[in-house]
C-alpha positions as CSV (number, residue, x, y, z in Angstrom):
1,M,-48.5,-26.3,-20.3
2,K,-46.7,-28.6,-17.8
3,E,-46.7,-32.2,-18.6
4,L,-48.8,-34.4,-16.4
5,L,-45.9,-36.9,-15.7
6,N,-43.0,-34.5,-15.7
7,N,-39.9,-36.2,-14.0
8,K,-42.0,-39.3,-13.2
9,V,-40.3,-42.7,-13.7
10,A,-42.5,-45.5,-15.1
11,I,-42.3,-49.2,-16.1
12,V,-44.8,-50.4,-18.7
13,T,-44.8,-54.2,-19.4
14,G,-46.0,-55.6,-22.6
15,A,-44.9,-52.4,-24.3
16,G,-43.7,-53.8,-27.6
17,R,-47.0,-53.1,-29.4
18,G,-50.7,-52.5,-29.0
19,I,-52.0,-51.1,-25.7
20,G,-48.6,-51.2,-24.0
21,R,-46.9,-49.3,-26.7
22,S,-49.6,-46.6,-26.6
23,I,-49.3,-46.3,-22.9
24,A,-45.5,-45.9,-23.1
25,E,-45.7,-43.3,-25.8
26,K,-48.4,-41.3,-24.0
27,F,-46.4,-41.3,-20.8
28,A,-43.3,-40.1,-22.5
29,T,-45.3,-37.4,-24.3
30,E,-46.4,-36.2,-20.9
31,G,-42.8,-36.0,-19.6
32,A,-42.1,-39.4,-18.0
33,I,-39.0,-41.5,-18.2
34,V,-40.4,-44.8,-19.4
35,Y,-38.9,-48.2,-19.3
36,A,-40.7,-50.2,-22.0
37,V,-40.6,-53.9,-21.1
38,D,-41.4,-56.7,-23.4
39,L,-40.3,-60.3,-23.9
40,N,-39.7,-59.8,-27.6
41,E,-36.8,-57.5,-28.2
42,T,-37.7,-57.1,-31.8
43,D,-41.1,-55.6,-30.9
44,L,-39.2,-52.9,-28.9
45,H,-37.4,-51.5,-31.9
46,W,-40.0,-48.8,-32.2
47,T,-38.3,-47.1,-29.3
48,D,-35.3,-46.4,-31.6
49,D,-37.3,-44.2,-33.9
50,V,-39.2,-41.8,-31.6
51,Q,-38.2,-38.7,-29.8
52,F,-40.1,-36.7,-27.2
53,E,-39.8,-33.1,-26.1
54,S,-39.2,-33.9,-22.5
55,G,-39.9,-37.6,-21.8
56,E,-37.8,-40.6,-22.8
57,V,-38.4,-44.2,-23.6
58,Y,-35.8,-47.0,-22.9
59,A,-36.3,-50.5,-24.3
60,S,-35.9,-53.4,-21.8
61,A,-36.2,-56.9,-23.2
62,L,-37.3,-58.9,-20.1
63,D,-39.1,-62.1,-19.2
64,I,-41.5,-61.0,-16.5
65,C,-41.7,-64.6,-15.3
66,D,-37.9,-64.5,-14.5
67,F,-38.2,-63.2,-10.9
68,Q,-34.5,-62.6,-10.5
69,A,-34.4,-60.6,-13.7
70,V,-37.4,-58.5,-12.7
71,K,-35.9,-57.7,-9.3
72,A,-32.6,-56.7,-11.0
73,E,-34.4,-54.5,-13.5
74,V,-36.3,-52.6,-10.8
75,M,-33.2,-52.1,-8.7
76,K,-31.3,-50.9,-11.8
77,I,-34.1,-48.4,-12.5
78,K,-34.1,-47.2,-8.9
79,K,-30.3,-46.8,-8.9
80,E,-30.4,-44.8,-12.2
81,N,-33.2,-42.5,-11.2
82,G,-33.5,-42.5,-7.5
83,H,-37.2,-43.3,-7.6
84,L,-39.9,-45.3,-9.3
85,D,-43.3,-43.7,-9.6
86,I,-45.5,-45.8,-11.9
87,L,-45.9,-49.5,-12.7
88,V,-48.2,-50.6,-15.5
89,N,-48.7,-54.3,-15.5
90,N,-50.0,-54.6,-19.1
91,A,-48.3,-57.8,-20.3
92,G,-50.5,-60.8,-20.7
93,L,-51.5,-63.9,-22.6
94,I,-54.8,-65.0,-24.0
95,S,-56.3,-68.1,-25.6
96,Y,-59.7,-69.2,-26.7
97,E,-61.0,-72.7,-25.9
98,L,-64.3,-74.1,-24.8
99,F,-64.4,-75.4,-21.3
100,P,-64.1,-79.2,-22.2
101,M,-61.2,-78.5,-24.4
102,I,-59.0,-76.4,-22.1
103,D,-55.3,-76.9,-22.7
104,Y,-53.8,-77.2,-19.2
105,E,-50.3,-76.0,-20.3
106,K,-51.8,-72.9,-21.7
107,L,-53.9,-72.4,-18.6
108,R,-50.8,-72.7,-16.4
109,K,-48.8,-70.3,-18.6
110,M,-51.6,-67.8,-18.6
111,F,-51.8,-67.8,-14.8
112,E,-48.0,-67.6,-14.6
113,V,-47.9,-64.5,-16.9
114,N,-51.2,-62.8,-16.2
115,A,-51.4,-63.3,-12.4
116,I,-48.3,-64.6,-10.7
117,A,-45.8,-62.5,-12.6
118,L,-48.1,-59.4,-12.2
119,I,-48.3,-60.0,-8.4
120,H,-44.5,-60.4,-8.2
121,F,-43.9,-57.2,-10.2
122,M,-46.3,-55.4,-7.9
123,M,-44.4,-56.7,-4.9
124,I,-40.9,-55.7,-6.1
125,A,-42.0,-52.2,-7.3
126,S,-44.0,-51.5,-4.1
127,R,-40.9,-52.1,-2.0
128,V,-39.3,-49.1,-3.7
129,M,-42.5,-47.1,-3.6
130,Q,-42.9,-47.8,0.2
131,R,-39.6,-46.1,0.9
132,Q,-40.6,-43.0,-1.0
133,K,-44.2,-43.0,0.4
134,S,-45.7,-42.6,-3.1
135,G,-46.5,-44.4,-6.3
136,S,-49.2,-45.7,-8.7
137,I,-49.6,-49.3,-9.8
138,I,-52.0,-49.9,-12.7
139,N,-53.0,-53.5,-13.6
140,M,-54.7,-54.6,-16.8
141,A,-57.8,-56.6,-16.1
142,S,-60.7,-57.2,-18.4
143,Q,-64.5,-57.0,-18.6
144,V,-64.6,-60.8,-19.0
145,A,-63.3,-61.1,-15.4
146,A,-66.7,-59.9,-14.1
147,K,-69.0,-61.1,-16.9
148,G,-67.4,-64.2,-18.1
149,A,-67.3,-65.2,-21.8
150,R,-67.9,-68.3,-23.8
151,G,-64.5,-69.9,-24.8
152,Q,-62.6,-67.6,-22.3
153,L,-62.9,-69.4,-19.0
154,S,-59.1,-69.7,-18.5
155,Y,-58.4,-66.1,-19.5
156,S,-61.3,-64.7,-17.5
157,A,-60.1,-66.6,-14.4
158,T,-56.6,-65.1,-14.7
159,K,-58.1,-61.6,-15.0
160,G,-60.4,-62.3,-12.0
161,A,-57.1,-62.9,-10.1
162,V,-55.8,-59.6,-11.3
163,I,-58.9,-57.8,-9.9
164,S,-58.5,-59.5,-6.5
165,A,-54.8,-58.7,-6.4
166,T,-55.6,-55.1,-7.2
167,L,-58.2,-54.7,-4.4
168,S,-56.0,-56.4,-1.8
169,G,-52.9,-54.5,-2.9
170,A,-54.8,-51.2,-2.6
171,K,-55.8,-52.0,1.0
172,E,-52.3,-53.0,2.0
173,L,-50.4,-50.2,0.3
174,A,-52.7,-47.3,1.1
175,E,-50.8,-46.4,4.3
176,Y,-47.8,-45.8,2.1
177,H,-49.8,-43.5,-0.2
178,I,-49.4,-46.0,-3.0
179,R,-52.4,-46.2,-5.3
180,V,-53.4,-49.5,-6.9
181,N,-56.0,-49.6,-9.5
182,A,-57.0,-51.7,-12.5
183,I,-58.4,-51.0,-16.0
184,A,-60.9,-53.4,-17.4
185,P,-61.2,-52.9,-21.1
186,G,-63.8,-54.5,-23.4
187,M,-62.7,-55.2,-26.9
188,V,-59.8,-53.1,-28.2
189,G,-58.9,-52.6,-31.8
190,T,-55.2,-53.5,-31.6
191,D,-53.5,-54.8,-34.7
192,R,-53.6,-58.3,-33.3
193,F,-57.3,-58.1,-32.8
194,K,-58.0,-56.7,-36.2
195,N,-55.7,-59.1,-38.1
196,V,-56.3,-62.3,-36.2
197,L,-59.5,-62.2,-34.1
198,A,-61.8,-59.7,-35.7
199,E,-63.8,-62.2,-37.7
200,K,-64.3,-64.4,-34.6
201,F,-65.8,-61.5,-32.7
202,S,-67.3,-59.4,-35.5
203,Q,-70.9,-60.1,-34.2
204,K,-70.0,-59.0,-30.7
205,I,-69.3,-55.5,-32.0
206,N,-73.0,-55.1,-32.5
207,D,-73.4,-55.5,-28.8
208,I,-71.3,-52.4,-28.0
209,P,-73.6,-49.3,-27.5
210,F,-70.9,-47.1,-29.0
211,G,-70.9,-49.3,-32.1
212,R,-67.1,-49.6,-32.3
213,L,-64.0,-51.0,-30.6
214,A,-61.9,-49.0,-28.2
215,T,-58.6,-47.8,-29.5
216,P,-55.3,-48.5,-27.7
217,D,-54.9,-44.7,-27.2
218,E,-58.2,-44.6,-25.3
219,I,-57.0,-47.2,-22.9
220,A,-53.7,-45.2,-22.5
221,D,-55.7,-42.1,-21.7
222,T,-57.2,-43.8,-18.6
223,C,-53.8,-45.1,-17.7
224,L,-52.5,-41.5,-17.8
225,Y,-55.2,-40.4,-15.4
226,L,-54.3,-43.1,-13.0
227,A,-50.6,-42.5,-13.3
228,S,-50.8,-38.7,-12.8
229,D,-51.6,-36.6,-9.7
230,M,-55.1,-36.1,-11.1
231,S,-56.0,-39.4,-9.4
232,K,-54.0,-38.9,-6.2
233,Y,-57.0,-39.8,-4.1
234,V,-58.1,-42.8,-6.2
235,T,-57.2,-46.3,-5.2
236,G,-58.8,-49.8,-5.3
237,Q,-60.9,-49.0,-8.4
238,I,-61.6,-51.2,-11.4
239,I,-62.3,-48.8,-14.2
240,G,-64.3,-50.3,-17.2
241,I,-63.5,-49.0,-20.7
242,D,-66.1,-50.8,-22.8
243,G,-68.2,-48.3,-24.8
244,G,-71.2,-49.0,-22.6
245,V,-71.3,-52.8,-22.8
246,T,-71.8,-53.2,-19.0
247,L,-74.7,-50.7,-18.8
């Protein structure tokens, strides 16, 4: 069976662990050449130990807030491969603070990483994609962007910006046949969530009709759909993956 992403070139940010790593691995399994981007070089060491039948993963330690470094990385990837087909803007920060106690430095940093750097990466990648008249950009939003959440005003505001950027980007880039979509997960059972945050949110699991957290691999499955030609007529969509919470 032919891989869904055979010969596609992809960038996945925040790929050191969790959802980003699952996306990078799934893309490579489906034949893609994947550049796994993360700020923490140590978290990218997993790329040294995996092999794929047809796809490849290359580690790239990169600060996505360093605009010159991002531009240089995208140009390098274009020079090495001749094209760039997929960008997954997965990297992000999160903090939990009640409204009167918001830390403004954390707020600024979250907007810088979750929204401003994401928009810049979209802009640089889309310049390459416009020339080839094709491409798929996938942004990581969140259910809290639409619903809000107690103690997550700052985070939900940044993810609301992601949704707005996705919709506007989809309208501007459609004429170049570049698809721009977003995924809006509910709670996902990453190692970080299970080890650090699970107790804080244990009661909320009871509100999920499926009765469990999503797995990182389930988020990656939807990314695969949006990255592949199976979604070649899909753009400007915000796809919820939440086990029925929004029903």
